[in-house]
C-alpha positions in Angstrom: 76.8 85.2 55.3 80.7 84.6 55.9 81.9 81.1 56.7 81.7 80.2 60.4 84.2 78.9 62.3 84.1 75.2 63.0 86.0 72.0 63.5 84.4 70.1 60.8 86.8 70.1 57.7 86.1 72.2 54.4 87.1 71.0 51.3 88.5 73.5 49.0 87.0 73.6 45.6 88.9 75.4 42.6 86.8 75.6 39.5 88.5 76.8 36.3 88.2 76.3 32.8 88.9 72.9 31.8 89.5 71.4 35.3 87.9 71.2 38.7 90.3 70.3 41.7 89.1 69.8 45.2 91.6 69.3 48.7 91.3 69.2 52.0 94.4 70.1 54.0 96.4 69.7 57.5 97.3 73.2 58.3 98.9 72.4 61.7 102.7 72.7 61.5 102.6 73.9 58.0 100.4 73.2 55.1 99.9 69.6 53.7 97.2 68.1 51.8 95.4 65.3 53.5 93.3 64.1 50.6 92.7 65.3 46.8 90.6 64.9 43.9 89.9 66.4 40.3 88.9 65.8 36.8 88.5 67.5 33.6 85.8 69.8 32.6 84.2 69.6 29.3 84.8 72.9 27.1 82.1 75.4 27.5 81.1 74.4 31.2 83.0 77.7 32.3 83.8 80.7 29.8 86.8 83.0 30.9 86.2 81.7 34.7 82.6 81.9 34.8 79.9 79.2 35.0 78.1 79.0 31.6 76.4 75.8 32.2 75.4 75.2 35.7 73.7 71.9 35.1 76.8 70.4 33.4 79.1 71.8 36.3 76.8 70.3 38.8 76.9 67.1 37.1 80.7 67.2 37.0 80.9 68.2 40.7 78.4 65.2 41.8 80.5 62.7 40.0 83.6 64.2 41.3 82.5 63.7 44.9 80.7 60.6 44.3 84.0 58.9 43.5 85.8 60.6 46.2 86.0 60.4 50.1 85.9 64.0 50.5 83.3 65.9 52.6 80.7 67.9 51.1 81.3 71.3 53.2 83.1 73.2 50.4 84.4 76.7 49.9 84.4 77.8 46.5 87.2 79.6 44.7 86.5 82.0 41.7 88.7 84.0 39.2 87.1 86.3 36.7 87.7 89.6 34.8 84.5 90.7 36.8 85.6 90.5 40.1 87.3 93.8 41.6 90.0 94.2 44.3 90.8 97.8 45.5 92.8 99.2 48.3 91.1 102.2 49.6 91.9 104.5 52.4 89.1 105.8 54.9 89.0 108.3 57.9 91.0 106.7 60.9 88.2 104.5 62.0 88.4 101.9 64.5 85.0 100.7 65.0 84.1 98.0 62.6 80.5 99.1 62.1 81.9 102.7 61.4 84.4 101.2 59.0 81.5 98.9 57.3 79.4 102.0 57.0 82.2 104.3 55.4 82.9 101.7 52.8 79.5 101.1 51.6 79.3 105.1 51.2 82.4 105.2 49.2 82.2 101.5 47.5 80.5 102.9 44.2 83.6 105.5 43.7 85.9 102.6 43.6 84.2 99.7 41.8 82.9 99.7 38.3 79.3 98.1 38.8 76.0 99.3 40.5 76.1 98.2 44.2 72.6 96.4 43.8 74.4 93.8 41.6 77.5 93.3 43.7 78.4 91.2 46.5 81.2 93.0 48.7 83.4 91.9 51.4 86.2 93.8 53.0 89.4 93.3 55.4 90.6 96.0 57.5 94.5 96.5 57.5 94.7 98.8 60.4 95.4 102.5 60.6 98.3 103.4 58.3 100.6 106.6 57.8 99.8 108.5 54.5 101.0 111.9 53.4 97.3 113.1 54.2 98.0 111.9 57.8 96.9 108.7 59.5 93.9 106.5 57.6 92.3 103.3 58.3 93.3 101.1 55.0 91.0 98.5 53.7 91.0 95.8 51.1 87.7 95.8 49.3 86.5 93.0 47.0 83.4 93.1 44.7 82.0 90.6 42.6 79.1 90.5 40.2 75.9 89.1 42.3 75.2 86.7 39.1 78.6 85.2 39.1 78.6 84.5 42.5 75.4 82.9 42.4 75.8 80.5 39.6 78.9 78.8 41.5 76.7 78.5 44.3 73.8 77.2 42.4 75.7 74.4 40.7 77.6 73.6 44.0 74.0 73.2 45.7 72.6 71.2 42.6 75.6 68.8 43.1 74.3 68.1 46.7 77.3 70.1 48.2 77.1 72.5 51.2 78.8 75.8 50.1 80.2 77.5 53.4 81.6 80.4 51.6 83.0 81.8 48.3 86.4 83.2 48.3 89.0 84.4 45.4 91.3 81.8 44.2 94.1 84.5 44.1 93.7 84.7 47.9 93.7 81.0 48.4 96.9 80.7 46.2 98.8 83.3 48.5 97.9 81.4 51.8 98.7 78.2 50.2 102.1 79.1 49.1 103.3 81.9 51.6 106.3 80.8 53.0 107.2 83.6 55.1 109.5 85.3 52.5 109.8 88.9 53.4 109.0 91.8 50.6 106.7 91.8 47.8 105.8 88.5 45.9 103.9 87.9 42.8 101.8 84.7 42.4 101.0 83.3 39.0 98.8 80.1 38.4 98.7 79.3 34.8 95.6 77.0 33.9 92.5 77.2 32.5 93.0 80.9 32.9 96.1 83.1 34.1 95.5 84.4 37.5 97.8 87.0 39.2 98.2 88.2 42.6 100.8 90.7 44.1 101.3 90.4 47.9 102.9 92.1 50.8 103.2 89.2 53.1 100.0 87.4 53.2 97.9 90.8 52.1 96.7 90.7 48.7 97.4 94.3 47.3 96.5 93.5 43.5 95.0 90.8 41.8 94.0 90.2 38.2 92.6 87.2 36.2 93.2 87.0 32.5 91.7 84.6 29.9 94.1 82.3 28.2 96.5 79.9 29.9 97.7 76.1 29.4 94.1 75.2 28.2 94.1 77.8 25.4 97.7 76.7 24.3 96.3 72.9 24.1 93.1 74.1 22.3 95.6 76.0 19.8 97.6 73.1 19.3 94.7 71.0 18.6 93.3 73.3 16.0 96.5 73.7 14.3 97.4 69.9 13.9 94.0 68.2 14.1 94.6 66.9 17.4 92.2 65.8 20.3 92.6 68.1 23.1 94.0 65.6 25.4 96.6 64.6 23.0 97.5 68.4 22.1 97.9 68.6 26.2 100.4 65.7 26.2 102.2 67.1 23.3 102.9 70.2 25.3 104.2 68.3 28.2 106.2 65.9 25.9 107.9 68.8 24.1 108.5 71.6 26.9 110.7 74.3 26.4 114.2 72.8 27.2 115.1 70.2 25.0 116.7 71.1 21.5 113.6 70.1 18.7 116.3 67.8 17.1 116.3 65.6 20.4 112.5 65.4 21.0 110.8 62.2 19.7 107.3 62.1 17.7 106.3 63.8 14.6 108.5 66.8 13.7 105.6 68.8 12.4 103.6 68.3 15.8 106.9 68.7 17.8 107.8 72.2 15.9 104.1 73.6 16.3 104.0 72.4 20.1 107.1 74.5 20.7 105.8 77.1 18.5 102.7 77.5 20.6 104.5 77.6 23.8 107.1 80.1 23.1 104.0 82.2 21.9 102.0 81.5 25.1 104.8 82.4 27.3 105.6 85.6 25.3 101.7 86.6 25.7 101.5 85.5 29.6 104.7 87.7 30.2 103.1 90.6 28.5 100.0 90.4 30.8 102.0 90.1 33.8 104.4 93.1 32.8 101.5 95.0 32.1 99.6 94.5 35.2 102.8 95.0 37.2 103.3 98.4 35.5 99.7 99.2 36.1 100.1 98.4 40.2 103.6 100.3 40.0 101.8 103.6 38.7 99.6 103.6 42.0 100.8 106.0 44.9 103.0 103.8 47.3 103.1 100.8 45.2 106.1 98.5 45.8 107.8 96.3 43.3 107.6 92.6 43.1 110.8 91.1 44.1 110.2 87.7 43.2 107.4 85.3 41.6 105.9 82.0 42.3 104.5 79.8 39.6 101.8 77.4 40.2 99.1 75.7 38.1 99.4 72.9 35.1 102.0 75.1 33.5 104.4 74.3 36.1 104.5 70.9 34.6 105.6 71.9 31.3 109.5 71.7 31.4 111.1 75.1 31.0 108.0 77.3 31.5 109.1 78.6 35.0 112.5 79.5 33.7 111.2 81.2 30.5 108.6 83.1 32.5 111.1 84.4 34.7 113.3 85.5 32.0 110.5 87.2 29.9 109.1 89.2 33.0 112.7 89.8 34.6 112.1 88.2 38.0 113.2 85.1 39.7 110.4 82.7 39.4 110.1 79.3 41.6 107.6 76.7 41.6 104.9 76.6 44.1 103.2 73.6 45.1 101.3 72.0 48.6 103.2 69.0 49.9 101.2 65.9 50.8 100.8 64.9 54.2 101.0 61.2 53.3 102.2 59.4 50.0 99.3 59.3 47.7 97.4 62.2 49.3 97.4 64.0 46.0 95.2 61.6 44.6 97.2 60.9 41.5 96.4 64.7 40.6 99.3 66.8 39.4 100.4 68.6 42.7 100.8 72.3 40.7 96.8 71.9 40.1 96.2 71.7 43.7 97.7 74.9 45.3 94.3 77.1 44.9 92.0 74.1 46.2 94.4 73.8 49.3 94.2 77.4 50.1 90.5 77.4 49.8 90.1 74.9 52.5 91.6 77.1 55.3 89.9 80.0 57.0 92.8 82.5 57.6 92.5 84.9 54.7 94.0 88.1 53.5 90.3 89.1 53.3 87.0 87.5 54.4 85.4 85.2 51.8 82.7 86.7 49.8 79.4 86.0 51.4 77.4 83.1 50.0 74.2 83.8 48.6 71.3 83.1 50.8 69.3 80.3 50.0 66.0 80.4 48.1 62.7 80.5 49.9 62.0 76.9 48.8 65.6 74.9 48.5 65.8 71.9 46.1 65.2 68.7 48.1 68.6 67.2 46.8 70.6 70.2 48.3 68.6 69.8 51.6 69.0 66.5 51.8 72.7 66.4 51.2 
């Protein structure tokens, strides 16, 4: 069922390979983070954005919320290659039940998975003019049921109360949209690379790509026999701005870190360009006019500028400000954008329905 509207705060919970971030925001008069927490996830807990170890994720979530003052009503964010977003045009229908029936009838023609294995959600964009006359345009979201259920199960095992599951891409848009006109590309580079193209606050295209800062850290760690945490620190230290001879530290590690970063920017830029080319090939698609970068890659000196040069778009940083000093909880602000967006209810499409609880819920989850 979709999340119900309530005055009780909801904590946005963004879970990606290598890290989990939680945030509660103040939305009135502009979004600002009231409280946040986060912690690293062990390698292998998530693979390509999907939960590989429910018990390990549940234990991490239990630890995170036990050490913070965040509430236990959460909305979960997901980003995987097995989530499909399609914009489809239906006959000019206005009745919500008729729209829903038409979507169910046409959904199988637009999503590459059996309907019985999918969780569907949609949002009507209203009647629009097309070359074929007026049509009701809707954004359709389909996720593999097993993907959604594993996120939901981990949260319940941790004693949390999931009120809905949403796409991290949609959360990123509503957290960072600043009223700019035109079409904006949002890019989050962290445990994965998550892309969203939006006209205003309406997401018209999204794609999750395996690989991001975590993969870059893993590559450096393997090449120079470093721990993963040590490799992450080297990437931040070396960056993409300072001449190599001016960077302090082991010259071989410095050179390798710069090489890994340069390769990473090229690889991510290629994925972005391919995604934009695919979208532009669709009828009526608008070209992106600007891009916003968020995620831990934003903390790497020069990453934002190098990505912009590689994709041929102006790229600016995207973070959600804190409502008071210390509200970010010591977490790098660029890690919190999607979590912040998940904590509010206004969305480009309605959140995916949370799976119904099993007939005999776990006592731990019920007592939470």
